C-alpha positions in Angstrom: -35.0 219.5 59.3 -32.7 221.8 57.3 -31.8 223.7 60.5 -31.0 220.4 62.3 -28.8 219.3 59.4 -26.9 222.6 59.5 -26.4 222.4 63.3 -25.0 218.9 62.9 -22.4 220.2 60.5 -21.6 223.0 62.8 -20.9 220.8 65.7 -19.2 217.9 63.8 -15.6 219.0 64.6 -16.4 219.3 68.3 -18.0 215.9 68.3 -15.0 214.4 66.6 -12.8 215.8 69.2 -14.7 213.7 71.7 -13.8 210.4 70.0 -12.9 207.8 72.5 -9.8 205.6 72.2 -9.9 201.9 71.2 -10.4 200.9 74.8 -13.7 202.7 74.8 -12.5 205.3 77.4 -12.4 209.0 76.7 -8.6 209.1 76.2 -6.0 208.2 73.5 -3.5 205.7 74.7 0.1 205.2 73.4 2.2 202.3 74.8 5.6 200.8 74.1 9.2 201.9 73.9 10.5 203.7 77.0 13.0 205.4 74.6 10.1 206.9 72.5 7.9 207.5 75.6 9.4 210.8 76.9 9.3 212.4 73.4 5.8 211.2 72.7 4.7 212.5 76.1 6.3 215.9 75.5 4.5 216.3 72.2 1.2 215.0 73.7 1.4 217.8 76.3 2.0 220.4 73.6 -0.8 219.0 71.5 -3.3 219.1 74.4 -2.3 222.6 75.2 -3.3 223.8 71.8 -6.3 221.4 71.7 -7.9 221.9 75.2 -11.1 220.2 74.2 -9.5 217.0 73.1 -9.5 213.9 75.3 -6.3 213.3 77.3 -3.4 211.5 75.5 -2.0 208.9 77.9 1.6 207.8 77.1 2.8 204.6 78.8 6.1 202.6 78.6 6.6 198.8 78.6 9.1 198.3 75.9 9.0 198.0 72.1 7.7 194.4 72.0 4.9 195.4 74.4 4.0 198.4 72.2 3.8 196.3 69.1 1.6 193.8 70.8 -0.6 196.6 72.3 -1.1 197.9 68.8 -1.9 194.5 67.4 -4.4 193.7 70.1 -6.0 197.1 70.3 -5.0 197.6 73.9 -3.4 200.9 72.7 -4.4 203.3 70.0 -0.8 203.8 69.0 2.2 201.5 69.7 5.7 202.9 70.1 8.8 201.0 68.9 12.4 201.9 68.8 13.2 199.0 66.5 12.0 197.8 63.1 9.3 195.1 62.9 10.7 191.6 62.5 9.5 188.1 61.9 5.8 187.5 62.3 5.3 191.2 63.2 5.8 192.1 59.5 2.7 190.2 58.4 0.1 191.5 60.9 -1.1 194.5 58.9 0.4 197.2 61.1 0.7 200.8 59.8 4.1 202.3 60.7 5.3 205.9 60.7 8.9 207.0 61.3 8.7 210.0 63.6 12.5 210.4 64.0 15.8 208.6 64.3 17.7 208.1 67.5 21.3 207.3 68.0 22.7 205.1 70.8 25.6 206.5 72.8 28.0 204.5 74.9 28.4 206.3 78.2 30.9 206.4 81.1 31.4 208.5 84.2 32.8 211.9 83.4 36.0 211.2 85.4 36.8 208.1 83.2 40.0 208.7 81.3 38.7 206.6 78.3 37.2 208.8 75.6 37.4 206.7 72.4 36.8 203.0 71.8 36.5 200.9 68.6 33.3 199.0 68.0 35.2 195.7 68.6 36.4 197.0 72.0 32.8 198.0 73.0 31.6 194.6 72.0 34.4 193.0 74.1 33.5 195.1 77.1 29.8 194.3 77.0 30.4 190.6 76.4 32.8 190.4 79.3 35.9 189.6 77.2 37.5 192.8 78.5 36.7 193.2 82.2 39.2 195.8 83.4 39.6 199.4 82.4 43.4 198.8 82.5 43.2 196.7 79.3 41.8 199.8 77.5 44.4 202.2 78.8 42.5 203.3 81.8 42.9 202.7 85.5 43.2 199.3 87.1 39.6 198.6 88.1 36.9 196.2 87.1 34.4 197.4 84.5 30.8 197.6 85.7 28.6 196.8 82.7 25.1 198.3 82.7 22.5 197.2 80.2 18.8 197.3 79.4 16.4 194.5 80.1 15.3 191.8 77.6 12.6 193.1 75.2 13.9 196.7 75.3 14.1 198.3 71.9 17.4 200.0 73.0 18.9 196.7 74.0 17.7 195.1 70.7 19.3 197.9 68.7 22.5 197.6 70.7 22.6 193.8 70.2 22.1 194.2 66.5 24.3 197.2 65.9 27.2 196.4 68.3 27.1 192.8 69.7 26.2 190.8 66.6 26.3 187.1 67.6 28.0 187.9 70.9 25.9 188.0 74.1 26.0 190.7 76.8 27.6 189.3 79.9 25.2 187.8 82.4 26.9 189.8 85.2 25.7 193.1 83.7 23.4 195.2 85.8 20.0 195.2 84.0 17.8 198.3 84.1 14.3 199.0 82.9 14.8 202.4 81.4 17.5 204.6 79.7 17.2 207.0 82.6 18.0 204.3 85.1 21.1 203.4 83.1 22.3 207.0 83.1 21.7 207.3 86.9 24.0 204.3 87.6 26.7 205.4 85.2 26.6 208.9 86.6 27.1 207.6 90.1 29.8 204.9 89.5 33.1 205.9 88.0 33.8 202.3 86.9 30.5 201.8 85.0 29.7 201.8 81.3 26.3 201.7 79.7 24.4 202.8 76.6 21.5 205.2 76.2 19.7 207.2 73.6 21.8 210.1 72.4 19.2 212.6 73.5 19.7 211.5 77.1 23.5 212.3 77.2 24.1 215.3 79.4 26.8 216.6 81.7 26.2 213.8 84.2 27.8 211.3 81.9 30.4 211.2 79.1 29.5 209.9 75.6 32.4 207.9 74.1 33.7 208.5 70.6 33.4 205.3 68.4 36.4 204.9 66.2 37.2 208.6 66.5 33.6 209.6 65.6 31.6 211.7 68.0 28.1 210.5 68.8 26.1 213.5 67.5 23.0 214.4 65.5 25.2 215.8 62.8 27.2 212.6 62.5 24.0 210.5 62.4 22.8 212.6 59.5 26.0 212.4 57.5 26.2 208.7 58.1 29.6 208.7 59.9 28.1 207.5 63.2 26.3 204.2 62.6 24.6 203.4 65.9 21.2 204.7 65.1 17.7 203.2 65.1 14.2 204.3 64.1 11.5 205.7 66.4 8.2 204.4 65.2 4.5 205.0 65.8 2.4 202.0 64.7 -1.2 201.0 64.7 -3.7 198.6 63.1 -6.6 199.7 60.9 -7.7 203.3 60.9 -7.0 205.8 63.7 -9.7 207.9 65.3 -9.8 211.6 64.5 -7.9 212.8 67.6 -5.2 210.0 67.4 -4.7 210.8 63.7 -4.5 214.5 64.4 -1.9 213.9 67.1 0.2 211.8 64.7 -0.1 214.5 62.0 1.1 217.1 64.6 4.1 214.9 65.5 5.0 214.7 61.8 4.4 218.4 61.2 7.2 221.0 61.0 6.4 222.1 64.5 6.5 218.6 65.9 9.7 217.7 64.0 11.4 220.8 65.1 10.6 220.1 68.7 12.0 216.5 68.4 15.1 218.0 66.8 15.6 220.4 69.7 15.4 217.3 72.0 18.3 215.7 70.3 16.6 213.4 67.8 17.4 213.2 64.1 14.3 214.3 62.1 13.4 215.2 58.5 13.0 211.6 57.3 9.7 210.0 56.4 
């Protein structure tokens, strides 16, 4: 009996690594914000590389609202959101963890002569009140507005931080991911859109807002105000592997990796 007890202690960590997710399958599932998705997926890959005996970590998109609902219903072990909880979501007993902050950048084609807009001008462009680049000091051409779909955390943050009570023009091209917005803006010299700061690269140009560059440094010092939280959330107690993965994301190694990817880290 003593020998059996000792063996059970010896093999406990290995057994715990075989915990199944809430769906009952031998995997851990994250679902939600397509903005958080690529970062969660990158860290999941790195976690699994250092924990080869753990079950797979499956990261899915769907939008922040879907991620919150998946966490509430148990369809996912961990929901992902790029906006704060609101309304009835606040009273559902969800545990939330801030893994990083993201900034939203307004982007145009690199050939666009416009480099700096005020927040009011950005609002007027996306509402359709300003419809030609000429009215902003650019060339005489219609502005092609590109936005995210309804329910997107990025769109929700943009609506709150930029648009206020104004609505995005119904003529805007709606896309289901930040990557898709970047592709369109990179291929259309008359287009304007908004994406996570971490996705701005040489294919597009990030606009200054009121003379302030969209950068990690300016998010940290508070001079660039278009930022939002990246959250993990769940209901109840996580299984061992899911909790261990969250701990890894919040560790120095995980936070350093997110910082290298362009997110603002160091906050809890």
